[in-house]
C-alpha positions in Angstrom: -9.3 20.0 -54.5 -11.6 18.0 -52.3 -14.3 19.6 -50.1 -15.7 18.0 -47.0 -18.1 19.0 -44.2 -15.5 18.2 -41.5 -11.8 17.6 -41.8 -10.1 15.8 -38.9 -6.3 16.4 -38.8 -4.7 13.6 -36.7 -5.4 9.9 -36.9 -4.6 9.0 -33.3 -7.3 7.7 -31.0 -9.0 11.1 -30.4 -9.1 12.0 -34.1 -10.4 8.6 -35.1 -13.0 8.5 -32.4 -14.2 12.0 -33.5 -14.3 11.0 -37.2 -16.0 7.7 -36.6 -18.7 9.3 -34.5 -19.3 12.0 -37.2 -19.4 9.4 -40.0 -21.8 7.2 -38.1 -24.2 10.1 -37.7 -24.1 11.0 -41.3 -21.5 13.8 -41.5 -19.3 14.0 -44.6 -15.9 13.6 -42.9 -12.3 13.0 -43.8 -9.5 12.1 -41.4 -5.9 12.5 -42.3 -2.9 11.2 -40.4 0.8 12.1 -40.8 2.0 8.6 -40.0 1.6 5.6 -42.2 -0.9 3.8 -40.0 -3.7 4.8 -37.6 -3.4 5.2 -33.8 -0.4 7.4 -33.2 1.2 6.3 -29.9 -1.5 3.6 -29.5 0.1 0.9 -31.5 1.0 -2.8 -31.1 3.8 -4.7 -32.8 3.9 -8.4 -33.5 7.4 -9.8 -33.2 8.3 -13.5 -32.9 4.9 -14.4 -31.6 4.8 -11.6 -29.0 2.4 -8.7 -28.9 4.5 -5.7 -27.9 2.6 -2.5 -27.0 4.5 0.5 -28.3 2.8 3.1 -26.2 -0.1 2.6 -23.7 -0.3 -0.8 -22.2 -4.0 -1.0 -21.2 -7.1 1.2 -20.8 -9.4 1.7 -17.8 -13.0 2.1 -19.0 -14.3 5.1 -17.1 -15.9 7.6 -19.6 -19.4 6.7 -20.8 -18.3 7.7 -24.3 -15.7 5.0 -24.3 -18.1 2.4 -22.9 -20.6 3.3 -25.7 -17.9 3.0 -28.3 -17.0 -0.4 -27.1 -20.6 -1.4 -27.4 -20.7 -0.1 -30.9 -17.6 -2.0 -31.9 -18.5 -5.2 -30.1 -18.9 -7.2 -33.3 -15.4 -6.3 -34.5 -13.3 -5.7 -31.4 -12.8 -8.4 -28.7 -12.1 -7.2 -25.2 -9.3 -8.9 -23.2 -9.8 -8.3 -19.4 -7.0 -8.6 -16.9 -6.2 -12.1 -15.8 -7.4 -11.7 -12.1 -5.5 -14.8 -10.9 -2.1 -13.5 -12.2 -2.2 -9.8 -12.8 -3.9 -8.3 -9.8 -0.9 -7.8 -7.4 1.1 -4.6 -7.7 4.4 -3.7 -6.2 6.4 -0.5 -5.4 10.1 -0.3 -5.2 10.9 1.5 -2.0 14.1 1.3 0.0 15.7 -1.0 -2.6 13.0 -3.7 -2.1 9.8 -4.6 -3.8 6.8 -4.3 -1.5 3.2 -5.4 -2.5 0.7 -2.6 -2.5 -1.7 -3.5 0.3 -5.4 -4.0 -0.6 -6.7 -5.2 2.8 -6.7 -3.5 6.2 -4.4 -6.0 7.9 -1.8 -5.8 5.1 -2.0 -2.0 5.1 -1.2 -1.8 8.8 1.8 -4.2 8.3 3.1 -2.7 5.1 6.4 -0.9 5.2 4.9 1.5 2.6 2.2 2.7 5.0 2.2 1.1 8.4 0.0 1.9 11.4 1.0 5.6 11.6 0.5 6.1 7.9 -2.9 4.3 7.9 -4.2 6.4 10.8 -3.0 9.6 9.1 -4.7 8.6 5.9 -7.9 7.7 7.7 -8.0 11.1 9.4 -7.5 12.8 6.1 -10.3 10.9 4.5 -12.8 11.7 7.3 -11.9 15.3 8.1 -12.3 18.5 6.2 -9.1 20.3 5.2 -9.2 23.5 3.3 -6.2 24.2 1.0 -3.9 26.8 2.3 -4.0 30.3 0.9 -1.9 31.0 -2.1 -2.8 28.0 -4.2 -4.7 29.9 -6.9 -2.1 28.5 -9.4 -3.6 25.0 -8.7 -2.4 22.6 -6.0 -0.1 19.8 -7.1 -0.8 16.2 -6.8 1.8 15.9 -4.1 0.3 18.8 -2.1 -3.1 17.3 -2.1 -1.9 13.8 -1.3 0.3 15.0 1.5 -2.3 17.2 3.1 -5.1 14.6 2.8 -3.3 11.3 3.3 0.0 12.1 4.9 3.7 11.8 3.8 3.8 8.0 3.7 1.2 7.6 1.0 2.3 10.7 -0.8 6.0 9.6 -1.0 5.6 5.8 -1.4 2.4 5.4 -3.5 1.3 8.6 -5.2 4.8 9.5 -6.3 5.1 6.1 -8.0 1.7 6.4 -9.5 2.3 9.7 -11.3 5.7 8.6 -12.6 4.1 5.4 -13.9 1.2 7.1 -15.7 2.8 10.4 -16.8 6.6 9.9 -16.4 6.4 13.0 -14.2 6.9 13.6 -10.4 3.8 14.2 -8.3 5.1 17.7 -7.3 5.2 18.8 -10.9 1.5 18.0 -11.7 -1.6 20.0 -11.1 -4.0 17.8 -9.2 -7.2 19.0 -10.8 -6.0 18.4 -14.4 -3.7 15.4 -14.0 -5.8 13.4 -11.6 -9.3 15.0 -11.6 -10.7 12.5 -9.1 -8.1 13.6 -6.6 -9.0 17.3 -7.2 -12.7 16.4 -6.8 -12.1 14.7 -3.5 -10.2 17.7 -2.3 -12.8 20.2 -3.6 -14.0 22.9 -1.2 -12.1 21.5 1.8 -14.8 19.0 2.6 -14.2 15.4 3.8 -13.2 13.2 0.8 -15.6 10.6 2.2 -18.5 12.9 1.5 -17.3 13.3 -2.1 -17.0 9.5 -2.5 -20.5 8.9 -1.2 -21.9 11.5 -3.6 -20.0 10.0 -6.5 -21.4 6.5 -5.7 -24.9 7.9 -5.4 -24.6 9.7 -8.7 -23.3 6.5 -10.4 -26.3 4.5 -9.0 -28.8 7.0 -10.3 -27.1 7.6 -13.7 -29.6 7.4 -16.6 -27.3 5.3 -18.8 -27.5 1.8 -17.3 -26.2 0.0 -20.4 -23.8 -2.8 -19.2 -20.2 -1.9 -20.0 -16.8 -3.5 -19.5 -15.4 -2.7 -16.1 -11.8 -2.3 -14.9 -8.6 -2.6 -16.8 -8.7 -4.1 -20.3 -7.0 -4.6 -23.6 -8.1 -6.2 -26.9 -7.3 -9.3 -28.8 -4.4 -8.2 -31.0 -3.4 -5.5 -28.4 -4.5 -1.9 -27.9 -3.6 -1.2 -31.5 -6.7 -3.1 -32.5 -8.8 -0.2 -31.4 -7.5 2.4 -33.9 -7.4 -0.2 -36.6 -11.1 -1.0 -36.0 -12.0 2.7 -36.1 -9.9 3.2 -39.4 -11.7 0.2 -40.9 -15.0 1.8 -40.0 -13.9 5.0 -41.8 -12.7 3.2 -44.9 -11.6 5.6 -47.6 -12.5 8.5 -45.3 -9.2 7.8 -43.5 -5.9 8.5 -45.1 -2.4 7.8 -43.6 0.9 9.3 -44.7 -0.8 12.7 -45.2 0.9 15.4 -43.1 -0.7 18.8 -43.2 1.8 21.6 -43.9 -0.5 24.6 -43.9 -4.0 25.6 -42.6 -5.8 28.7 -43.7 -9.2 30.2 -43.3 -10.8 31.2 -46.6 -14.2 32.9 -46.4 -16.5 30.4 -44.7 -14.2 27.4 -45.3 -11.0 26.0 -44.0 -8.3 25.2 -46.5 -5.6 22.6 -45.5 -2.6 22.0 -47.7 -0.8 18.7 -47.5 3.0 18.3 -47.7 2.5 17.0 -51.3 0.6 20.2 -52.2 -3.0 18.7 -52.3 -5.7 21.0 -50.9 -8.5 19.8 -48.7 -11.4 22.1 -47.8 -14.0 21.8 -45.1 -16.5 23.9 -43.2 -15.1 22.6 -39.9 -11.7 21.4 -38.8 -10.7 19.3 -35.8 -7.1 19.4 -34.8 -6.4 16.2 -33.0 -2.6 16.5 -33.0 0.0 17.5 -30.3 0.5 20.9 -28.9 3.5 21.8 -31.1 1.9 20.6 -34.3 -1.2 22.5 -33.5 0.8 25.6 -32.7 2.5 25.5 -36.0 -0.8 25.2 -37.9 -2.7 27.9 -36.0 0.1 30.5 -35.6 -0.6 32.3 -38.9 -4.3 32.5 -38.4 -5.8 36.0 -37.9 -7.9 36.8 -34.8 -5.6 35.4 -32.2 -3.8 32.5 -33.9 -0.4 33.8 -32.6 -1.7 34.0 -29.0 -3.2 30.5 -29.2 0.1 29.2 -30.6 2.0 30.9 -27.8 -0.1 29.1 -25.2 0.3 25.8 -26.8 4.1 26.2 -27.1 4.3 26.9 -23.4 3.1 23.4 -22.6 6.1 21.3 -21.6 6.5 17.7 -22.6 8.2 14.6 -21.2 9.9 11.9 -23.4 9.4 8.2 -22.7 11.1 5.1 -24.1 9.6 1.6 -23.8 11.8 -1.5 -23.9 9.7 -4.6 -24.6 11.4 -7.9 -23.9 10.3 -11.5 -24.6 11.9 -14.5 -22.8 11.5 -18.2 -22.4 9.5 -18.7 -19.2 12.4 -20.6 -17.5 14.6 -17.5 -17.9 13.2 -16.4 -14.5 13.9 -18.1 -11.2 10.2 -18.0 -10.2 7.0 -17.4 -12.2 6.2 -13.7 -12.8 3.0 -12.9 -11.0 1.3 -9.6 -10.6 1.0 -6.4 -12.6 4.6 -5.3 -12.1 6.2 -2.5 -10.1 6.7 1.2 -10.1 9.4 3.2 -8.3 8.8 5.5 -5.3 10.4 8.9 -4.9 12.9 7.5 -2.4 14.4 5.3 -5.1 14.5 7.8 -7.9 18.1 6.9 -8.6 16.8 3.7 -10.1 17.2 4.1 -13.9 13.8 2.6 -14.8 10.5 4.3 -14.0 8.8 0.9 -13.8 8.4 -2.6 -15.1 5.2 -4.2 -16.2 4.8 -8.0 -16.4 2.9 -7.8 -19.6 2.0 -11.5 -20.1 1.0 -11.9 -16.5 -1.7 -9.3 -17.0 -2.7 -10.3 -20.6 -1.4 -13.9 -21.2 -2.1 -13.7 -24.9 0.7 -11.2 -25.3 3.4 -14.0 -25.2 3.4 -17.4 -27.0 3.1 -20.6 -25.0 6.1 -21.2 -22.7 7.2 -17.6 -22.9 6.8 -14.4 -20.9 6.9 -10.7 -21.9 7.8 -7.6 -19.9 8.1 -3.9 -20.6 10.6 -1.6 -18.9 10.2 2.2 -19.4 12.7 4.9 -19.1 13.0 8.7 -19.3 10.3 11.1 -18.0 11.4 14.0 -15.8 13.5 11.7 -13.6 15.9 10.6 -16.2 15.3 12.5 -19.4 18.6 11.6 -21.0 17.9 7.9 -20.8 14.9 8.2 -23.1 17.4 9.1 -25.9 20.1 6.5 -24.9 21.4 4.1 -27.6 19.4 0.8 -28.0 22.2 -1.4 -26.6 22.5 0.8 -23.5 18.7 0.7 -22.9 18.5 -3.1 -23.4 21.3 -3.7 -21.0 19.8 -1.3 -18.4 16.5 -3.1 -18.7 18.1 -6.5 -18.3 20.0 -5.3 -15.3 16.8 -4.1 -13.6 15.2 -7.5 -14.3 18.2 -9.4 -12.9 18.2 -7.3 -9.7 14.4 -7.1 -9.1 12.5 -9.6 -11.1 14.6 -12.8 -10.8 16.0 -12.9 -14.3 18.8 -15.4 -14.5 22.3 -14.3 -15.3 24.2 -15.4 -18.4 22.8 -17.0 -21.5 19.9 -18.6 -19.5 18.4 -15.1 -19.1 18.9 -13.8 -22.6 15.8 -12.4 -24.3 14.4 -14.0 -27.5 12.8 -10.8 -28.7 13.6 -7.1 -28.1 11.5 -4.1 -29.2 12.3 -0.5 -28.4 9.7 2.3 -28.9 10.7 5.9 -28.4 8.3 8.7 -27.8 10.2 12.0 -27.7 8.2 14.9 -26.3 5.0 12.8 -26.4 3.6 13.3 -22.9 2.3 16.8 -22.0 3.1 17.9 -18.4 0.2 19.4 -16.6 2.2 21.9 -14.5 0.4 23.9 -11.8 -1.7 26.5 -13.6 -2.4 24.1 -16.5 -6.2 24.4 -15.9 -6.0 28.2 -16.3 -4.0 27.7 -19.5 -6.6 25.4 -20.9 -9.3 28.0 -20.2 -7.3 30.6 -22.1 -6.8 28.1 -25.0 -10.5 27.4 -25.1 -11.3 31.1 -25.2 -8.9 31.6 -28.1 -10.2 28.5 -29.9 -13.7 30.1 -29.8 -12.4 33.0 -31.8 -11.7 30.7 -34.7 -15.2 29.8 -36.2 -15.4 26.1 -37.2 -12.1 25.1 -35.4 -12.1 22.4 -32.7 -9.1 21.3 -30.7 -8.8 17.7 -29.4 -5.1 17.2 -28.3 -3.8 15.4 -25.2 -2.5 18.8 -23.9 -6.1 19.6 -22.9 -7.5 17.2 -20.4 -6.1 13.7 -20.3 -3.5 11.4 -21.9 -5.1 7.9 -21.5 -6.9 6.1 -24.3 -10.1 6.5 -22.3 -9.6 10.3 -22.2 -8.7 10.5 -25.9 -11.9 8.6 -26.9 -14.1 10.7 -24.7 -12.5 14.0 -26.0 -12.9 12.9 -29.6 -16.5 11.9 -29.2 -17.4 15.1 -27.3 -15.9 17.2 -30.1 -17.9 15.3 -32.6 -21.1 15.7 -30.6 -20.5 19.5 -30.4 -20.1 19.7 -34.2 -23.2 17.7 -34.8 -25.2 19.9 -32.4 -24.0 23.1 -34.1 -25.2 21.7 -37.5 -28.8 21.4 -36.2 -31.2 24.1 -37.4 
C-alpha cells in the first residue's frame, strides 16, 4: 500500500496540470491515468510524416493559469502560432456555398451571411440595453442571447456554426453563461454589451500580471499532445498510466483508492479529474451525499464526436487550400459533416513537404449516428465533402495517402439550460466530502485552456488549505 499527500485520478490535461502544479510547490502527489499514455482526448498521432490531432486541434490562450504554465514550460515546449498568411480566413457553409466570415465593415455589409440589415440589427444590439425576458431563470441559451442581442442573421449563420464547431451541439441546446461565458457576461444585467466590452478592456489594461504571454490561437511542435507529454515528464515516476481506479472509499482521515489490479493507494486528498460518468461511479457509494452527487453527474448529457484526419499530396486539390476551414450553419444542417479544418494551412508543420492535411468531424447532436459509423463509410463521407466543397479531385488523383480516425463516444458534456445551477449543486455536494476535489470538463469548460485553468485552480486550493 502506498500513501501520498494528494492523489490525482485522471491523467488528462486538467489532472496533469493539477499534479504538476502541486509537485512544483512541494506536495507529495501521485497522478494515475486509466489509459496507457497521458493526455486523454488531447493526443497527437504521427502517421506517414503527418501530425494528426486525435481530439482538440488548437488552443486559445486566455486564462492566466495557462499563460503562466506556458512560461514555466518554455524550455521544454515550443509554441507554434497560427500561420497568419494562410490560416486566418474562415468560412461558413450556408445555402450550399462557402462564404468567408467578414472581418471588415465593407465585407460585413456585402456578406450574404449578414448583409446591411443584419449589420444594422447587430449594431443596435451592441449599443442598446436589452433585458432578458421573464421566465429565463433556467438560464438563457446561446441562441436566445445571440438572437436578442445581434439578430437572426448572426444567430443562424454564425453563432449556430460556432457552437457546432466547438461543442458539436446546436446553439439552442447550450446555456450561454456556462458554454460561452463571454456571451453571458456581455448580456449581463440587460446593459449594453459595449459597456461590458469597455470594462473588460480596462480591466485587462490594469491587470496586475503583466508578464508577456503567447496570444491568440496556437499549438506546439509535435502537436497538442506535446503538452500532456511535457507535464508527464515533469512528474516522472509520480505519473502512472494504465492504472484505472475501480473503487474509492473514505477511511478515517484518508482516502483509499483501489486499482483494477487490486493495488491500494492512500492519500489525504483526492482530485477526480475524470469524466462525469466515471466520477459518478466512484462517488456513488460514499456516505454523506455520494449518491446525490452521482445522480447530478449522471444527469449531464454528452455528445459523441468522430474525427477523420486525411493526408494528401498537395496536387490532389484543384487550388491551394488557404484559410482555417469551414463550419456548417443551421440552414445546412443536413450536411453530414459538422465542419472541415485545413490543418496544414493553419499549422504547416502538420504535413510533410508537398502534402496537405485536413480533418473532418462528424456526429454531435446533429448526426449522432454518424459518430459510430464504420470507418469505410466515414472515410467516403469525408472525401465526398472535400470533393464538393474543398476542390478535391475525383478519382485516383484525389486519393488520400494517410487516413486516421479517432472516435470519442460520449466525450463532450452538453451544458443544457440549467447547467450552471447543476454545477452549483455539485459544488455543494462536493464540499460535504472532506478532501475531495472535482476537476472534470462537466463543470466549466471543455477547451485545453479551460482544463489547464481548472486543474491549476484546484491545486492552488489544496495548497492553500494545507497552510497553517
